[in-house]
C-alpha positions as CSV (number, residue, x, y, z in Angstrom):
1,M,-6.8,9.2,-15.8
2,P,-7.9,5.7,-16.5
3,A,-8.3,3.5,-13.3
4,D,-8.3,0.1,-14.9
5,G,-4.5,0.2,-15.7
6,P,-1.9,1.9,-18.0
7,A,-3.1,-0.1,-20.9
8,A,-6.1,1.9,-21.2
9,Y,-4.2,5.2,-21.3
10,S,-4.5,7.1,-24.4
11,A,-1.6,9.1,-26.0
12,A,-2.9,12.2,-24.2
13,D,-3.1,10.4,-20.9
14,R,0.4,9.1,-21.3
15,L,1.8,12.5,-22.1
16,L,0.1,14.0,-19.1
17,H,1.5,11.1,-16.8
18,R,5.0,11.8,-18.1
19,L,4.7,15.5,-17.5
20,A,3.4,14.9,-14.0
21,F,6.3,12.5,-13.1
22,S,9.0,14.3,-15.1
23,S,11.0,15.3,-11.9
24,P,10.8,15.2,-8.1
25,G,11.3,19.0,-8.3
26,L,8.1,19.5,-10.2
27,L,6.2,17.4,-7.6
28,Q,7.4,19.5,-4.7
29,A,6.9,22.8,-6.7
30,L,3.2,22.0,-7.3
31,A,2.9,21.1,-3.7
32,D,4.4,24.5,-2.5
33,I,2.0,26.3,-4.9
34,E,-0.9,24.5,-3.4
35,D,0.3,25.1,0.1
36,R,0.2,28.8,-0.5
37,L,-3.1,28.9,-2.2
38,Y,-4.9,26.9,0.4
39,A,-2.8,27.8,3.5
40,Q,-5.7,28.8,5.8
41,Q,-7.8,25.8,4.8
42,I,-5.0,23.3,5.2
43,A,-3.9,24.8,8.5
44,S,-7.4,24.3,10.0
45,I,-7.1,20.4,9.6
46,A,-6.0,18.4,12.4
47,I,-4.2,15.0,11.8
48,R,-5.6,12.5,14.4
49,R,-5.5,8.7,14.5
50,P,-4.3,8.0,11.0
51,L,-4.5,4.4,9.9
52,F,-1.8,2.7,7.7
53,V,-2.7,-0.7,6.1
54,T,0.5,-2.3,5.1
55,S,2.1,-5.8,4.5
56,L,3.9,-7.6,1.8
57,P,1.7,-7.6,-1.3
58,R,-1.1,-10.2,-1.7
59,A,-1.9,-10.2,2.1
60,G,-5.4,-8.7,1.7
61,T,-4.4,-5.1,2.0
62,T,-6.7,-3.8,-0.9
63,L,-9.7,-5.5,0.5
64,L,-9.2,-4.3,4.0
65,T,-8.5,-0.8,2.9
66,E,-11.7,-0.8,0.6
67,V,-13.8,-2.1,3.5
68,I,-12.4,0.5,6.0
69,G,-12.5,3.3,3.4
70,S,-16.3,2.7,3.1
71,L,-16.5,4.6,6.4
72,H,-16.9,8.3,5.5
73,E,-14.7,9.3,8.5
74,F,-11.6,8.2,6.5
75,A,-9.8,10.0,3.7
76,A,-7.7,7.9,1.3
77,H,-6.0,8.3,-2.0
78,T,-8.0,7.3,-5.2
79,Y,-7.3,7.2,-8.8
80,R,-9.0,10.7,-9.1
81,E,-5.6,12.1,-7.8
82,M,-3.6,10.7,-10.8
83,P,-1.3,12.0,-12.1
84,F,-0.8,15.2,-10.1
85,L,-0.6,13.4,-6.7
86,A,1.2,16.2,-4.8
87,C,-1.5,18.7,-5.5
88,P,-4.8,17.1,-5.0
89,L,-6.9,20.2,-4.2
90,L,-5.7,22.0,-7.4
91,W,-6.0,18.9,-9.6
92,A,-9.6,18.3,-8.4
93,R,-10.5,21.9,-9.3
94,I,-8.8,21.7,-12.8
95,S,-10.0,18.2,-13.8
96,R,-13.6,18.8,-12.5
97,P,-14.8,19.8,-16.0
98,F,-13.7,16.5,-17.6
99,R,-14.3,14.1,-14.7
100,R,-15.6,10.8,-15.8
101,E,-18.0,8.4,-14.2
102,S,-16.3,5.6,-12.2
103,V,-16.8,2.3,-13.8
104,A,-15.2,-0.6,-12.1
105,R,-13.1,-3.1,-14.0
106,E,-10.8,-6.0,-12.9
107,R,-7.4,-4.7,-12.1
108,A,-4.2,-6.0,-13.9
109,H,-3.6,-8.6,-11.1
110,G,-6.5,-10.7,-12.6
111,D,-7.5,-11.5,-9.0
112,G,-11.2,-10.4,-9.2
113,M,-10.7,-7.2,-7.4
114,Q,-12.6,-4.4,-9.2
115,V,-11.1,-0.8,-9.6
116,G,-12.6,2.4,-10.7
117,F,-11.8,6.2,-10.4
118,D,-13.0,6.3,-6.8
119,S,-11.1,3.1,-5.7
120,V,-8.4,3.5,-3.0
121,E,-4.8,2.9,-4.2
122,A,-1.2,3.2,-2.9
123,F,0.0,6.5,-4.4
124,E,1.9,8.0,-1.4
125,E,5.0,5.8,-2.2
126,A,5.8,8.2,-5.0
127,F,6.5,10.7,-2.3
128,W,8.8,8.5,-0.3
129,H,10.7,7.7,-3.5
130,A,11.1,11.4,-4.3
131,F,12.3,12.4,-0.9
132,W,14.5,9.3,0.0
133,P,16.0,8.3,-3.4
134,S,19.0,6.6,-1.9
135,R,16.8,4.0,-0.1
136,Y,15.7,2.7,-3.5
137,Q,18.8,1.0,-4.9
138,P,18.9,-0.7,-8.2
139,D,17.9,-4.2,-6.8
140,R,16.4,-3.4,-3.4
141,I,14.8,-1.0,-0.9
142,V,16.7,-0.2,2.4
143,P,14.3,-0.2,5.3
144,W,14.1,3.1,7.2
145,G,15.5,1.7,10.4
146,A,18.8,0.9,8.6
147,Q,21.7,3.3,8.3
148,V,21.7,5.2,5.0
149,D,23.1,8.9,4.7
150,D,19.9,10.3,3.2
151,E,18.4,12.8,5.8
152,S,15.3,14.5,4.3
153,P,14.2,17.1,6.7
154,E,11.7,18.6,4.3
155,F,9.6,15.3,4.2
156,D,7.9,15.7,7.5
157,A,6.3,18.9,6.7
158,F,5.5,17.9,3.2
159,F,3.8,14.6,4.3
160,R,1.8,16.1,7.1
161,N,0.4,18.9,4.9
162,H,-0.4,16.2,2.3
163,L,-2.5,14.3,4.7
164,R,-4.2,17.4,5.7
165,K,-5.0,18.0,1.9
166,L,-6.6,14.6,1.4
167,I,-8.8,15.1,4.5
168,L,-9.8,18.6,3.3
169,L,-10.7,17.3,-0.2
170,R,-12.7,14.4,1.0
171,R,-14.6,16.8,3.3
172,G,-16.1,18.2,0.1
173,Q,-18.1,15.0,-0.3
174,H,-18.3,13.8,3.3
175,P,-18.1,16.5,6.1
176,E,-17.3,13.9,8.6
177,A,-14.0,12.9,6.9
178,A,-11.3,13.3,9.7
179,R,-8.8,10.4,9.6
180,Y,-6.2,9.8,6.8
181,L,-6.3,6.1,5.6
182,S,-3.2,4.7,3.7
183,K,-3.0,1.5,1.8
184,N,0.8,1.1,0.9
185,N,2.7,-2.1,0.9
186,G,5.9,0.0,0.9
187,N,5.1,1.3,4.5
188,V,6.0,-2.1,5.7
189,A,9.7,-0.9,5.5
190,R,9.0,2.1,7.7
191,T,6.4,1.2,10.4
192,T,8.5,2.4,13.3
193,M,9.1,5.7,11.6
194,L,5.3,6.2,10.9
195,V,4.5,5.7,14.6
196,E,7.3,8.1,15.6
197,M,5.7,10.8,13.2
198,F,2.2,10.0,14.2
199,P,2.1,8.5,17.9
200,D,-1.7,8.0,17.6
201,A,-1.5,6.1,14.5
202,I,-2.7,2.6,13.9
203,V,-0.6,0.3,11.7
204,L,-2.6,-2.7,10.5
205,V,-0.6,-5.6,9.0
206,P,-2.5,-8.5,7.6
207,F,-0.7,-11.8,7.1
208,R,-1.6,-15.1,5.3
209,D,-0.5,-18.7,5.5
210,P,3.0,-18.5,4.2
211,V,2.7,-21.2,1.5
212,D,-0.4,-19.8,0.1
213,H,1.0,-16.3,0.4
214,V,4.1,-17.3,-1.5
215,G,2.1,-19.0,-4.2
216,S,0.3,-15.9,-4.8
217,L,3.4,-13.6,-4.8
218,L,5.1,-16.0,-7.3
219,H,2.1,-16.0,-9.4
220,Q,1.9,-12.1,-9.6
221,H,5.6,-11.8,-10.2
222,R,5.3,-14.0,-13.2
223,N,2.0,-12.1,-14.3
224,F,3.7,-8.7,-14.1
225,S,6.9,-9.8,-15.7
226,A,4.9,-10.8,-18.7
227,I,2.9,-7.6,-18.6
228,H,6.0,-5.5,-18.5
229,R,7.7,-7.4,-21.4
230,Q,4.8,-6.7,-23.5
231,D,4.1,-3.0,-22.5
232,S,7.0,-0.7,-21.6
233,F,4.5,2.0,-20.4
234,A,3.1,-0.3,-17.8
235,R,6.4,-0.8,-16.4
236,E,7.0,3.0,-16.4
237,Y,3.6,3.7,-14.8
238,M,4.3,1.2,-12.0
239,R,7.7,2.6,-11.4
240,D,6.6,6.1,-11.4
241,I,3.8,5.6,-8.6
242,G,6.4,3.6,-6.6
243,H,5.1,0.1,-7.2
244,F,8.2,-2.1,-7.0
245,D,6.4,-5.3,-5.8
246,F,6.6,-7.5,-9.0
247,G,7.8,-7.8,-12.5
248,A,10.7,-5.8,-14.2
249,N,10.6,-3.2,-11.5
250,L,11.0,-5.7,-8.6
251,K,12.9,-4.1,-5.7
252,P,12.4,-6.2,-2.5
253,I,12.7,-4.7,0.8
254,D,16.0,-5.8,2.2
255,F,14.9,-6.6,5.8
256,D,18.0,-7.1,8.0
257,G,20.1,-7.7,4.9
258,W,18.3,-10.9,3.8
259,L,19.2,-10.5,0.3
260,G,23.0,-10.5,0.9
261,S,22.8,-13.4,3.4
262,A,20.8,-15.9,1.4
263,G,23.0,-16.7,-1.5
264,P,22.0,-16.6,-5.2
265,L,18.2,-16.0,-5.4
266,D,15.8,-16.3,-8.4
267,P,12.4,-14.4,-8.1
268,M,10.9,-16.9,-10.5
269,T,11.2,-19.6,-7.6
270,G,9.0,-20.1,-4.7
271,D,12.0,-20.2,-2.3
272,Y,12.9,-16.7,-3.1
273,W,9.4,-15.4,-2.0
274,L,9.3,-17.7,1.0
275,R,12.8,-16.3,2.2
276,Y,11.4,-12.9,1.6
277,W,8.2,-13.8,3.6
278,C,10.2,-15.0,6.6
279,A,12.6,-11.9,6.5
280,A,9.7,-9.4,6.5
281,F,7.6,-10.9,9.3
282,Q,10.7,-11.7,11.4
283,Y,11.6,-8.0,11.2
284,L,8.1,-6.9,12.0
285,L,7.8,-9.0,15.0
286,A,11.3,-7.9,16.2
287,N,10.6,-4.2,15.7
288,R,6.9,-4.0,16.5
289,P,5.6,-0.7,18.0
290,A,2.7,-1.0,20.4
291,N,0.2,0.3,17.9
292,L,1.1,-2.2,15.0
293,L,-1.8,-4.8,14.9
294,F,-1.5,-8.1,13.1
295,L,-4.5,-9.5,11.3
296,G,-4.8,-13.3,10.4
297,Y,-6.4,-13.1,6.8
298,E,-7.6,-16.6,6.9
299,R,-9.3,-15.9,10.3
300,C,-11.0,-13.0,8.7
301,C,-12.2,-15.3,5.8
302,A,-13.3,-18.1,8.2
303,A,-15.6,-16.0,10.4
304,P,-16.0,-12.5,8.7
305,P,-18.7,-11.0,11.1
306,A,-16.6,-11.7,14.1
307,A,-13.4,-10.5,12.5
308,L,-15.1,-7.2,11.4
309,E,-16.4,-6.7,15.0
310,R,-12.8,-7.0,16.3
311,L,-11.5,-4.8,13.5
312,A,-14.0,-2.1,14.5
313,V,-12.7,-2.0,18.0
314,A,-9.0,-2.1,16.9
315,I,-9.4,0.9,14.6
316,D,-11.7,2.9,16.9
317,A,-14.6,2.7,14.7
318,T,-17.2,0.8,16.8
319,G,-19.9,3.6,16.1
320,Q,-19.8,2.3,12.4
321,R,-19.6,-1.5,12.9
322,E,-22.9,-2.1,11.0
323,Q,-21.3,-0.5,7.9
324,L,-18.2,-2.6,8.3
325,L,-20.5,-5.7,8.7
326,R,-22.1,-5.3,5.4
327,H,-18.7,-6.2,3.8
328,A,-18.5,-9.6,5.5
329,P,-19.5,-11.5,2.3
330,R,-16.5,-10.1,0.5
331,F,-14.2,-12.1,2.6
332,R,-13.6,-15.5,0.9
333,A,-11.0,-18.0,1.4
334,P,-8.0,-17.3,-1.0
335,R,-6.6,-19.9,-3.4
336,A,-4.7,-22.7,-1.6
337,Y,-1.2,-23.6,-3.0
338,D,0.8,-26.9,-2.6
339,E,4.3,-26.6,-1.2
340,Q,5.7,-29.4,-3.3
341,Q,4.2,-28.1,-6.5
342,L,6.0,-24.8,-5.6
343,G,9.1,-26.6,-5.2
344,L,9.7,-25.2,-1.6
345,D,12.6,-26.2,0.7
346,P,10.9,-28.2,3.4
347,A,13.2,-26.7,6.0
348,L,12.2,-23.3,5.1
349,V,8.6,-24.1,5.1
350,R,9.0,-25.3,8.7
351,Q,10.7,-22.1,9.7
352,A,7.8,-20.1,8.0
353,R,5.3,-22.3,9.8
354,E,6.8,-21.6,13.2
355,L,6.7,-17.8,12.3
356,H,3.3,-18.0,11.2
357,G,2.3,-19.6,14.6
358,R,4.0,-16.7,16.4
359,L,2.1,-14.2,14.4
360,L,-1.2,-15.8,15.2
361,A,-0.4,-15.9,18.9
362,V,-0.1,-12.1,19.0
363,A,-2.7,-11.2,16.2
364,T,-5.6,-8.9,17.0
365,V,-7.8,-10.8,14.6
């Protein structure tokens, strides 16, 4: 399937996508078939020290995951798994005769990040959406720490098996692949649950200066709102893979009920995104497991080699520090935004700055 966005999908690509995402039942049925076909190989894979990169979007999660994913010990989702995400081993075998060479193109965000078939992407959110549908309400996502009557006992076994499948698949290219790597902004709503599932996991949460982060969030919401108005399939595609970050599909995560307590909110304004930023990072600080590590993205850009040295230690990859350090030139200062031009409430900016200082005080990098 095309890796440079749904606009590049042919009619056949769109048909295949719609078939693959036609129902959660199909997703689970395909996974069950694959479980039986590869039972022995899947059972031989141990899940150890998985790494989950998550935050609000526009925090640097994609770049961090690409850099970490360059280490061959990690196994992550790529566009090659689309659209049959639940059966990556079967789909790799079926699609092998018509695999295309990966050619990187700028992604729909228009931010200079290049994507190709072998680029990492956040596809696991489709599974959370399928197994926990009541968390995904019409206008928001309910965090996994909040009370909702939606127990999903099948999910644990499904998800563990899926991690094993990705590791097994990547070992076909790199025998040293042993650790699952996830880039999924949606995981910011369930960090505690992930650590309960995988006690040796590392959860990596980058954060940015709040004003600059808010400017980027607002810009992308406007960008994707326009894209979704022009292309209904782009909206359908993003919804199916669980991307509710921006545009017509926007479903913010309702950390501590911030959406109900803040009064009327308009996502076309900067204050909306600044309130969201404060709610998210207040929640993360208050519900922080020991193995959740914060990274100051501006610090990474100010001194990339030193930041990558600390990152290697944090993710237990010191043996591959030289490979990480090769990516130092990719860390460049992001665009700066002006709080007055964004029309931000000064009191809210002060609150965000104080919170940002607290994050810097506990950050690993």
